[in-house]
Residue frames relative to the residue before (quaternion, step in Angstrom):
aa qw qx qy qz dx dy dz
X 1.0000 0.0000 0.0000 0.0000 0.00 0.00 0.00
X 0.6147 0.5630 -0.3673 0.4126 3.63 1.06 -0.60
X 0.6034 0.5991 -0.3578 0.3859 3.60 1.05 -0.61
X 0.6920 0.4443 -0.2866 0.4915 3.62 0.76 -0.92
X 0.6547 0.5217 -0.3175 0.4455 3.57 1.04 -0.76
X 0.6360 0.5195 -0.3263 0.4681 3.50 1.15 -0.73
X 0.6356 0.5038 -0.3294 0.4834 3.54 1.09 -0.65
X 0.6391 0.5059 -0.3243 0.4801 3.60 0.97 -0.71
X 0.5915 0.5393 -0.3519 0.4852 3.64 1.04 -0.64
X 0.6595 0.5214 -0.2991 0.4514 3.58 0.88 -0.99
X 0.6682 0.4844 -0.3015 0.4775 3.57 0.94 -0.97
X 0.6377 0.5361 -0.3320 0.4423 3.62 1.00 -0.69
X 0.6653 0.4909 -0.2920 0.4808 3.50 1.03 -0.92
X 0.6729 0.4751 -0.3325 0.4593 3.66 0.93 -0.80
X 0.6645 0.4792 -0.3270 0.4712 3.67 0.91 -0.66
X 0.6277 0.5169 -0.3443 0.4694 3.65 1.09 -0.64
X 0.6381 0.4915 -0.3383 0.4866 3.66 0.93 -0.72
X 0.6595 0.5259 -0.3145 0.4354 3.57 0.86 -0.92
X 0.7075 0.4447 -0.2779 0.4737 3.55 0.96 -0.78
X 0.6307 0.5390 -0.3234 0.4551 3.62 1.08 -0.66
X 0.6696 0.4812 -0.2927 0.4842 3.59 1.22 -0.43
X 0.4775 0.6868 -0.4296 0.3404 3.54 1.33 0.13
X 0.5565 -0.6094 0.4558 0.3334 3.58 -1.39 0.17
X 0.6436 0.5162 -0.3183 0.4669 3.58 1.18 -0.42
X 0.4727 -0.6814 0.4845 0.2782 3.53 -1.08 0.82
X 0.6118 0.5315 -0.3648 0.4584 3.61 1.09 -0.52
X 0.6516 0.4852 -0.3267 0.4829 3.63 0.98 -0.66
X 0.6166 0.5330 -0.3437 0.4665 3.59 1.05 -0.67
X 0.6310 0.5387 -0.2931 0.4751 3.61 1.10 -0.88
X 0.6784 0.4699 -0.2834 0.4886 3.54 0.93 -0.87
X 0.6294 0.5372 -0.3317 0.4531 3.62 1.11 -0.60
X 0.6218 0.5171 -0.3139 0.4975 3.58 1.17 -0.73
X 0.6366 0.5312 -0.3201 0.4584 3.56 0.94 -0.77
X 0.6713 0.4943 -0.2776 0.4774 3.54 0.92 -1.09
X 0.6193 0.5641 -0.3100 0.4496 3.62 1.11 -0.74
X 0.6783 0.4631 -0.2967 0.4872 3.51 0.93 -0.90
X 0.6177 0.5031 -0.3605 0.4852 3.67 1.04 -0.58
X 0.6256 0.5191 -0.3575 0.4598 3.67 0.91 -0.79
X 0.6519 0.5010 -0.3292 0.4645 3.64 0.82 -0.87
X 0.6483 0.5139 -0.3187 0.4626 3.64 0.90 -0.83
X 0.6846 0.4839 -0.2779 0.4690 3.53 0.93 -0.82
X 0.6249 0.5359 -0.3226 0.4672 3.49 1.13 -0.70
X 0.6557 0.4815 -0.3184 0.4867 3.63 0.98 -0.81
X 0.6024 0.5334 -0.3535 0.4771 3.63 1.07 -0.76
X 0.7077 0.4611 -0.2841 0.4536 3.58 0.74 -0.90
X 0.6492 0.5178 -0.3056 0.4659 3.57 0.93 -0.82
X 0.6595 0.5143 -0.2993 0.4593 3.64 1.15 -0.54
X 0.4420 -0.7215 0.4048 0.3466 3.50 1.39 0.20
X 0.3117 -0.7588 0.5588 0.1215 3.37 -0.90 1.21
X 0.1310 0.8149 -0.5529 0.1147 3.64 -0.33 1.09
X 0.3236 -0.7222 0.5624 0.2396 3.52 -1.20 0.48
X 0.2244 0.7686 -0.5477 0.2427 3.48 0.53 1.28
X 0.6239 -0.5588 0.4088 0.3625 3.46 -1.37 0.33
X 0.6435 -0.5138 0.3816 0.4198 3.66 -1.15 0.36
X 0.4914 -0.6610 0.4579 0.3346 3.64 -1.07 0.52
X 0.2534 0.7467 -0.5697 0.2318 3.57 0.34 1.25
X 0.2178 -0.7953 0.5537 0.1162 3.63 -0.68 1.08
X 0.4375 -0.6733 0.5090 0.3101 3.65 -0.75 0.83
X 0.6378 -0.5645 0.3761 0.3649 3.55 -1.27 0.50
X 0.6991 0.4628 -0.2949 0.4585 3.67 0.97 -0.63
X 0.6906 0.4428 -0.2940 0.4905 3.70 1.14 -0.19
X 0.4329 -0.6774 0.5416 0.2459 3.50 -1.31 0.59
X 0.7805 0.1597 -0.0944 0.5970 3.58 1.16 -0.62
X 0.6081 -0.5040 0.4052 0.4603 3.71 -1.00 0.20
X 0.4202 -0.7293 0.4778 0.2515 3.61 -0.89 0.91
X 0.7570 0.2209 -0.1199 0.6031 3.60 1.30 -0.26
X 0.6748 -0.4974 0.3637 0.4063 3.53 -1.38 0.31
X 0.0997 -0.8094 0.5765 0.0507 3.63 -0.83 0.92
X 0.5925 -0.5553 0.4288 0.3959 3.63 -1.22 0.25
X 0.5058 -0.6466 0.5005 0.2747 3.53 -1.26 0.58
X 0.2559 -0.8023 0.5171 0.1532 3.65 -0.40 1.10
X 0.5563 0.6532 -0.4158 0.3016 3.65 1.03 -0.54
X 0.6648 0.4662 -0.3565 0.4622 3.77 0.76 -0.78
X 0.6387 0.5388 -0.3406 0.4310 3.62 0.95 -0.68
X 0.6249 0.5149 -0.3120 0.4970 3.58 1.16 -0.89
X 0.6759 0.5147 -0.3014 0.4328 3.55 0.83 -0.96
X 0.6523 0.5035 -0.2954 0.4835 3.59 1.04 -0.89
X 0.6646 0.4944 -0.3290 0.4535 3.65 0.88 -0.73
X 0.6380 0.4770 -0.3332 0.5044 3.60 1.05 -0.64
X 0.6925 0.4835 -0.3165 0.4319 3.59 0.82 -0.73
X 0.5686 0.5636 -0.3780 0.4649 3.63 1.23 -0.51
X 0.6736 0.4822 -0.3021 0.4716 3.56 0.89 -0.90
X 0.6606 0.4917 -0.3182 0.4697 3.65 0.87 -0.78
X 0.6959 0.4776 -0.2979 0.4461 3.55 0.87 -0.92
X 0.6395 0.5014 -0.3512 0.4651 3.61 1.03 -0.57
X 0.6477 0.4782 -0.3480 0.4802 3.63 0.94 -0.64
X 0.6256 0.5211 -0.3373 0.4725 3.66 1.06 -0.68
X 0.6585 0.4944 -0.3162 0.4711 3.57 1.03 -0.74
X 0.6350 0.5095 -0.3382 0.4720 3.63 1.05 -0.67
X 0.6490 0.4966 -0.3335 0.4700 3.64 1.01 -0.83
X 0.6666 0.4858 -0.3156 0.4690 3.67 0.91 -0.77
X 0.6101 0.5465 -0.3594 0.4472 3.57 0.95 -0.70
X 0.6686 0.4736 -0.2987 0.4894 3.57 0.86 -0.95
X 0.6360 0.5517 -0.3189 0.4353 3.58 0.93 -0.83
X 0.6694 0.4668 -0.2789 0.5062 3.62 1.01 -1.00
X 0.6321 0.5248 -0.3465 0.4527 3.61 0.95 -0.71
X 0.7059 0.4568 -0.2976 0.4522 3.59 0.84 -0.77
X 0.6064 0.5366 -0.3408 0.4778 3.52 1.17 -0.61
X 0.6420 0.5103 -0.3264 0.4700 3.58 1.05 -0.74
X 0.6473 0.5152 -0.3181 0.4630 3.55 1.02 -0.87
X 0.7201 0.4631 -0.2609 0.4461 3.61 0.84 -0.89
X 0.7832 0.3571 -0.1575 0.4840 3.55 0.92 -0.95
X 0.3657 -0.7576 0.4590 0.2858 3.59 1.18 -0.58
X 0.7343 0.2879 -0.2236 0.5727 3.55 1.25 0.35
X 0.2982 -0.7336 0.5771 0.1998 3.51 -1.33 0.37
X 0.5013 0.6262 -0.4308 0.4136 3.62 1.31 0.17
X 0.4214 -0.7224 0.4877 0.2504 3.55 -0.82 0.94
X 0.6102 0.5674 -0.3644 0.4158 3.59 1.09 -0.43
X 0.7165 0.4304 -0.2353 0.4960 3.60 1.24 -0.57
X 0.5328 0.6368 -0.3933 0.3949 3.62 1.19 0.14
X 0.3478 0.7131 -0.5465 0.2681 3.58 0.39 1.25
X 0.0394 -0.8273 0.5599 -0.0246 3.54 -0.02 1.22
X 0.6709 0.5117 -0.3279 0.4250 3.65 1.01 -0.51
X 0.6848 0.4539 -0.2990 0.4855 3.59 1.18 -0.31
X 0.4804 -0.6594 0.5068 0.2786 3.46 -1.12 0.72
X 0.6442 -0.5608 0.3362 0.3969 3.69 -0.96 0.60
X 0.7509 0.3919 -0.2518 0.4681 3.59 0.93 -0.63
X 0.5579 0.6248 -0.4069 0.3644 3.61 1.07 -0.30
X 0.5738 -0.5833 0.4305 0.3811 3.60 -1.19 0.51
X 0.5001 -0.6627 0.4805 0.2827 3.52 -1.16 0.71
X 0.4787 -0.6615 0.4837 0.3151 3.60 -0.84 0.78
X 0.6041 -0.5747 0.3858 0.3950 3.59 -1.16 0.51
X 0.3586 -0.7518 0.5249 0.1748 3.56 -1.09 0.83
X 0.7885 0.0880 -0.0605 0.6057 3.61 1.18 -0.24
X 0.2982 -0.7443 0.5788 0.1487 3.50 -1.30 0.52
């Protein structure tokens, strides 16, 4: 099961990098969202997918009497989902305000500091 999930994580990372290298802010935002989902799936896959019982210890035992599932990756992913959703909401508002203020979502056309007749600064070195 880890093989197909590793392939899926690789596809998620590749599509996220492709979208984040785009010129449109909406595509960059979608790329960041897909990247956070890829990281969550990577943590989930690295934590081993097992069909074990929950880590509940009986009262009379000091340790679980049988093999249990690892709760740490699940807790990390749950925390990461909350953080990535709040980050997505912040970026969505930021992109919306940039679109309202500048009238475009293309990063190449966001030149507020330059006058319309002035030469454009270099975009690469």
